[in-house]
C-alpha positions in Angstrom: 18.8 22.0 -6.1 18.2 18.4 -5.1 20.9 16.0 -4.1 22.2 13.8 -6.9 22.2 10.8 -4.5 19.2 10.6 -2.2 20.1 9.4 1.3 18.6 7.7 4.3 18.6 9.6 7.6 21.8 9.0 9.5 20.9 7.1 12.7 23.2 9.4 14.6 22.2 12.6 12.9 20.3 15.3 14.7 18.7 18.2 12.8 20.8 21.4 13.1 18.0 23.4 14.6 15.4 21.2 16.3 12.2 22.9 17.5 11.2 23.4 21.1 10.1 20.1 22.6 6.4 19.4 22.4 5.7 17.0 25.3 2.5 15.5 24.0 2.2 16.1 20.3 -1.0 15.4 18.4 -0.2 13.9 15.0 -2.4 12.8 12.2 -1.4 10.1 9.8 -3.2 9.7 6.4 -3.5 6.5 4.3 -5.8 3.9 3.1 -5.9 2.0 6.4 -8.8 -0.3 7.4 -9.8 -0.7 3.7 -9.3 -4.5 3.3 -5.7 -4.1 2.1 -3.8 -5.6 5.0 -0.5 -4.4 3.5 -1.6 -0.8 4.2 -2.6 -1.8 7.7 1.0 -3.1 8.3 2.2 0.5 7.8 0.0 1.9 10.5 0.9 -1.0 12.7 4.6 -0.3 12.3 4.2 3.3 13.2 2.0 2.6 16.2 4.3 -0.1 17.6 7.2 2.4 17.5 5.3 5.3 18.9 3.8 3.3 21.8 7.3 2.1 22.7 9.4 5.2 22.0 7.0 8.2 22.2 4.1 7.0 24.3 2.7 10.5 25.0 2.1 11.0 21.3 -1.6 11.3 20.4 -2.4 9.8 17.0 -5.3 10.6 14.8 -5.8 8.3 11.7 -7.3 9.9 8.6 -8.9 7.1 6.6 -11.8 6.2 4.4 -12.9 3.6 7.0 -12.5 5.3 10.4 -14.7 2.9 12.2 -12.6 -0.1 11.1 -9.4 1.7 12.0 -10.6 2.6 15.5 -11.7 -1.0 16.1 -8.5 -2.5 14.8 -5.9 -0.1 16.1 -7.4 1.5 19.1 -6.7 5.1 17.9 -9.0 8.0 17.1 -9.9 8.1 13.4 -11.9 10.3 11.1 -12.9 10.1 7.4 -10.2 12.0 5.5 -12.8 13.7 3.3 -12.1 12.2 -0.1 -14.7 11.7 -2.7 -13.0 9.9 -5.5 -14.5 9.4 -8.9 -15.7 5.8 -9.7 -13.5 3.6 -11.9 -14.4 2.7 -15.4 -17.6 0.9 -16.1 -17.6 -2.8 -15.3 -15.1 -2.6 -12.5 -15.2 -2.0 -8.8 -12.4 -0.7 -6.6 -10.9 -3.1 -4.1 -7.4 -2.1 -3.4 -7.2 1.3 -2.0 -10.0 3.8 -2.4 -13.7 3.0 -2.3 -16.0 4.5 -4.8 -18.4 7.2 -3.5 -22.0 6.8 -2.8 -23.7 8.9 -5.4 -27.4 9.6 -4.9 -29.5 7.9 -7.5 -32.7 9.7 -8.7 -35.7 7.7 -9.8 -36.2 7.7 -13.6 -38.5 10.3 -15.0 -40.8 9.9 -18.0 -40.7 13.6 -18.7 -39.5 15.5 -21.7 -36.1 16.0 -20.2 -35.6 12.4 -19.6 -36.5 11.5 -23.2 -34.0 14.1 -24.6 -31.3 12.7 -22.3 -31.9 9.2 -23.7 -31.8 10.5 -27.3 -28.6 12.4 -26.6 -26.9 9.4 -25.0 -27.6 7.3 -28.2 -27.0 10.0 -30.8 -23.9 11.7 -29.4 -22.3 9.3 -26.9 -19.0 11.3 -26.7 -20.9 14.5 -25.9 -23.0 12.6 -23.3 -19.8 11.1 -21.7 -18.3 14.6 -21.5 -21.4 16.0 -19.9 -21.5 13.2 -17.3 -17.7 13.7 -16.6 -18.3 17.4 -16.2 -21.1 16.9 -13.8 -19.1 14.5 -11.7 -16.1 16.9 -11.7 -18.3 19.8 -10.5 -19.9 17.5 -7.8 -16.5 16.3 -6.6 -15.0 19.8 -6.4 -18.1 21.0 -4.6 -17.8 18.2 -2.1 -14.1 18.9 -1.6 -14.8 22.6 -1.1 -17.5 21.8 1.4 -15.2 19.5 3.4 -12.2 21.8 3.4 -13.3 23.9 6.4 -13.4 20.7 8.5 -10.0 19.7 7.2 -8.6 23.1 8.1 -10.1 22.9 11.6 -8.5 19.5 12.0 -5.1 20.7 10.7 -5.2 23.6 13.2 -5.7 21.1 16.1 -2.5 19.1 15.1 1.2 19.4 15.6 1.8 17.7 12.3 0.3 15.6 9.5 2.2 12.5 8.2 1.5 10.9 4.8 2.4 7.6 6.2 3.9 5.1 3.8 2.3 2.9 1.1 1.8 3.5 -2.6 0.0 6.8 -2.1 1.4 8.4 -5.3 -1.3 6.9 -7.5 -4.6 7.5 -9.4 -5.2 4.0 -10.5 -8.3 3.9 -8.3 -10.4 7.1 -8.4 -8.4 9.1 -10.9 -6.9 12.5 -10.2 -10.0 13.5 -8.2 -9.4 10.7 -5.8 -6.2 10.4 -3.7 -4.2 13.1 -5.5 -6.9 15.7 -4.7 -7.2 14.4 -1.2 -3.5 14.8 -0.4 -3.4 18.2 -2.1 -6.4 19.5 0.0 -4.8 18.3 3.2 -1.5 19.9 2.2 -3.3 23.2 1.6 -5.0 22.9 5.0 -1.6 22.4 6.7 -0.1 25.4 4.9 -3.0 27.7 5.9 -2.8 26.3 9.5 1.0 26.7 9.6 1.5 23.0 10.5 4.1 20.7 9.1 3.3 18.1 6.5 5.7 15.1 6.3 5.7 12.5 3.5 7.3 9.3 4.9 8.5 6.3 2.9 5.9 6.6 0.2 5.9 4.7 -3.1 4.1 5.3 -6.3 3.2 4.5 -9.9 2.8 6.6 -13.1 -0.2 9.0 -13.0 -1.8 11.4 -15.5 -0.8 15.0 -15.9 -3.4 16.5 -13.6 -2.6 14.1 -10.8 1.1 14.8 -11.3 0.5 18.6 -10.7 -1.6 17.9 -7.6 1.1 15.6 -6.2 3.9 17.9 -7.1 2.2 20.6 -5.0 1.9 18.3 -2.1 5.4 16.9 -2.2 7.1 20.2 -2.8 5.4 21.8 0.2 6.3 19.0 2.6 8.6 19.7 5.5 10.1 16.3 5.1 10.1 13.9 2.1 11.2 10.4 1.9 10.3 7.8 -0.7 10.7 4.0 -0.5 12.5 3.1 -3.7 14.6 4.8 -6.5 11.9 4.3 -9.1 9.5 6.4 -7.1 12.2 9.1 -6.7 12.6 9.1 -10.5 8.9 9.3 -10.9 8.4 12.4 -8.8 11.4 14.1 -10.3 9.5 13.7 -13.5 6.6 15.6 -11.9 9.0 18.5 -11.4 9.7 18.0 -7.7 13.2 19.6 -7.2 14.1 19.3 -3.6 15.9 16.9 -1.2 14.4 13.4 -1.2 15.5 10.8 1.3 15.5 7.1 0.4 14.1 5.0 3.3 12.6 1.5 3.1 8.9 0.7 3.3 7.6 1.2 6.8 6.5 -2.4 7.2 10.2 -3.3 7.6 9.9 -1.5 11.0 7.5 -4.1 12.3 8.5 -6.0 15.5 10.5 -9.1 14.7 8.7 -12.5 14.6 9.1 -14.9 17.5 12.2 -16.9 17.3 11.9 -20.6 16.4 13.5 -23.5 14.7 13.4 -23.6 10.9 13.3 -26.8 8.9 16.2 -27.8 6.7 14.0 -27.7 3.7 10.5 -26.2 3.2 7.5 -28.4 3.5 4.6 -25.9 4.0 4.3 -23.5 1.0 2.1 -20.4 1.2 0.4 -19.3 -2.0 -1.1 -15.8 -2.0 -2.7 -14.9 -5.4 -4.4 -11.6 -6.3 -7.2 -10.7 -8.7 -4.7 -9.4 -11.2 -6.6 -7.8 -14.1 -9.7 -9.9 -13.3 -12.8 -8.7 -15.1 -15.3 -7.1 -12.8 -12.6 -6.1 -10.3 -9.6 -4.5 -11.9 -10.1 -1.3 -13.9 -7.4 -2.6 -16.3 -9.2 -5.9 -16.8 -8.0 -8.6 -19.2 -9.5 -12.0 -19.1 -6.5 -13.3 -21.1 -3.9 -12.1 -18.6 -5.9 -13.2 -15.6 -6.6 -16.6 -16.9 -3.0 -17.2 -17.8 -1.9 -16.0 -14.3 -4.4 -18.3 -12.5 -3.8 -21.3 -14.7 0.0 -21.0 -14.1 -0.5 -20.9 -10.3 -2.9 -24.0 -10.7 -0.2 -26.0 -12.5 2.4 -24.9 -9.9 0.1 -26.1 -7.1 -0.5 -29.4 -8.8 3.2 -29.9 -8.9 3.6 -29.0 -5.3 0.9 -31.5 -4.3 2.5 -34.2 -6.4 5.8 -33.6 -4.6 4.1 -33.9 -1.2 4.1 -30.3 -0.1 1.4 -28.9 2.1 -0.2 -25.8 0.5 -1.6 -22.9 2.5 -3.6 -20.3 0.5 -4.1 -16.9 2.1 -5.3 -13.4 1.1 -3.5 -10.1 1.9 -6.4 -8.1 0.5 -9.6 -9.4 2.0 -12.1 -8.4 -0.6 -10.7 -9.3 -3.9 -8.0 -11.9 -3.1 -10.5 -14.5 -1.9 -12.1 -14.4 -5.4 -8.7 -15.2 -6.9 -8.2 -18.0 -4.4 -11.6 -19.5 -5.3 -10.8 -19.3 -9.0 -7.5 -21.0 -8.4 -8.9 -23.8 -6.2 -11.6 -24.5 -8.9 -8.9 -25.4 -11.3 -7.2 -28.0 -9.0 -7.7 -31.7 -9.2 -9.2 -33.5 -6.2 -5.8 -34.9 -5.3 -4.2 -31.5 -5.3 -7.1 -29.8 -3.5 -6.8 -32.4 -0.7 -3.4 -30.9 0.1 -4.6 -27.3 0.2 -5.7 -25.4 3.3 -7.4 -22.0 2.7 -6.8 -19.7 5.6 -9.5 -17.3 6.8 -7.7 -14.0 7.0 -9.7 -11.0 8.1 -7.1 -8.9 10.0 -3.4 -8.0 9.9 -2.7 -10.2 12.9 -4.4 -13.1 11.0 -2.1 -12.5 8.0 1.1 -12.5 10.1 0.0 -15.7 11.9 -0.7 -17.4 8.6 2.6 -16.4 7.1 4.5 -17.7 10.1 2.8 -21.1 9.7 4.6 -21.5 6.3 8.2 -22.3 5.5 8.2 -20.3 2.2 5.7 -18.4 0.1 4.7 -17.4 -3.4 3.1 -14.0 -3.4 2.1 -11.3 -5.9 1.1 -8.3 -3.9 3.9 -6.0 -2.8 3.2 -6.4 1.0 2.6 -10.1 0.6 6.2 -10.3 -0.5 7.5 -7.8 2.1 5.7 -9.4 5.1 7.0 -12.8 4.1 10.6 -11.3 4.3 9.8 -9.5 7.6 8.6 -12.9 8.9 11.9 -14.5 7.9 10.3 -16.5 5.1 11.8 -16.9 1.7 9.3 -15.8 -1.0 8.9 -16.2 -4.7 7.8 -12.7 -6.0 5.4 -12.4 -9.0 5.6 -8.7 -9.7 2.6 -7.2 -11.3 4.2 -3.7 -11.9 7.6 -3.2 -13.5 10.3 -3.6 -10.9 8.0 -2.9 -8.0 8.5 -6.2 -6.2 12.0 -6.6 -7.5 13.1 -3.6 -5.5 12.1 -5.5 -2.4 14.4 -8.3 -3.2 17.5 -6.2 -4.1 18.7 -5.5 -0.5 18.6 -9.2 0.2 20.5 -10.2 -2.9 17.5 -12.5 -3.8 16.6 -11.1 -7.2 16.7 -14.7 -8.5 13.4 -15.3 -6.6 11.5 -12.7 -8.7 9.7 -12.8 -12.0 7.2 -10.7 -13.8 3.5 -11.6 -14.1 3.6 -10.8 -17.8 6.4 -13.3 -18.4 5.2 -16.0 -16.0 4.7 -19.6 -17.1 4.5 -22.8 -15.1 8.0 -24.0 -16.0 9.7 -20.7 -15.1 7.9 -20.6 -11.8 8.8 -24.2 -11.0 12.4 -23.5 -11.9 12.5 -20.5 -9.5 10.9 -22.7 -6.8 13.6 -25.3 -7.3 16.3 -22.7 -6.8 14.6 -21.6 -3.5 14.4 -25.2 -2.2 18.1 -26.0 -3.1 19.3 -22.7 -1.5 16.7 -22.5 1.3 19.3 -22.2 4.1 21.2 -19.5 2.3 18.1 -17.5 1.5 17.0 -17.6 5.1 20.4 -16.4 6.2 20.3 -13.5 3.8 16.9 -12.5 5.1 17.9 -12.8 8.8 21.0 -10.6 8.1 19.1 -7.9 6.2 15.8 -7.3 7.9 17.3 -5.9 11.1 19.2 -3.3 9.1 16.1 -2.2 7.3 14.2 -2.2 10.5 16.8 0.1 12.0 16.6 2.5 9.0 12.8 2.8 9.5 13.2 3.4 13.2 16.0 5.9 12.6 13.7 7.8 10.3 11.0 8.0 13.0 13.6 9.3 15.5 15.0 11.8 13.0 11.5 13.2 12.3 10.6 13.5 16.0 13.9 15.4 16.6 13.4 17.6 13.6 9.9 18.6 14.7 10.7 18.8 18.4 8.3 16.0 19.4 9.1 14.3 22.6 10.3 10.7 22.9 10.1 8.4 26.0 13.1 10.1 27.6 11.3 13.5 27.5 13.7 14.9 24.9 14.1 14.2 21.1 16.7 11.5 20.7 19.2 11.1 17.9 
């Protein structure tokens, strides 16, 4: 039976029966790294910083949809993790986590078969859609089966596979045949190869029933399982996962601390990081009404910032879709307000951190836009686009008053929140400075616990507690 109260690894705890020490383990980490979402890149950065300092003999293989980008950015070996997700609904394109597959396009034919297809599409659209879905299902499963031998060979070459942080419990992009199938196939490969699978500080969102079954198989078979927030724990319990689950913060809290420096008594440079929330043509759950209200609210907020003399820095934490939202936002500003706006060119995780550290406080919507502001010791107004997702980030800091929901947002409510931040700026900074080191230690303690549990060597040559 699972524990009633999930716990974080005790920083002084050592597994009762650690394995024989592996001096130079070869570990694979899987995630959506190198795919334009710099929040995902922060997770791999956190792990690599710790490994290179505490376990430098460890060999890391990154499994990603963009292996070339990962190798270039992180100086680690990387391979395509073998996913072939289904494309999102018509009229949208993925931008956040999983890219759509390249599906061969055949030239149109004027033959009898082509004419019958056209008639069927018009006369029986539901039947046609079902046939298209069935064809895509068979193609995806065939592709997964074809790639499985390579996954199994890779698994046999490893000492362990880590599902490394992030919101990897999802099917928002690609459906159940996207990431849920990818994780399941790698877990099957690890089981056949007799290698441990570890799920570390992962988050999630509701998924359909097929995805839930695939994810339950993966999570239930893991040698170690930790999740980053209580809501995700509740979610996977609903999948039927009945085992010990540890509660450990998001891995980005393990990033190295920012350089020390003087902080102003009151904020003057305000970072604004919008996202293409439900924007038609980008988000599968598009809504022009919701997106317009969101961008218009931020535009009024920026106008008020400019009127009060603040400098505004706009930046993206997702480098494909966020710039679109920034352009939309800037197009709504008056010339006077626009003159006080500086749009930063962010193309890498290092760019993002430098940009955040140039601000005094931020307004962000993306989960890791909020988190990286906190890690960088910057108070942040959080506009949460999923119920409670960003709010969970603010709870350890006792800064829930800085959060609001995107569905409830209006210009006056946002300005009122900003007024609270300004009036309590010093107190907010103090809470952040006091809390981040504790969360960083929890993340690092988890790494140490896992290495001791698996018998993977640390810098001293022995697993440490």
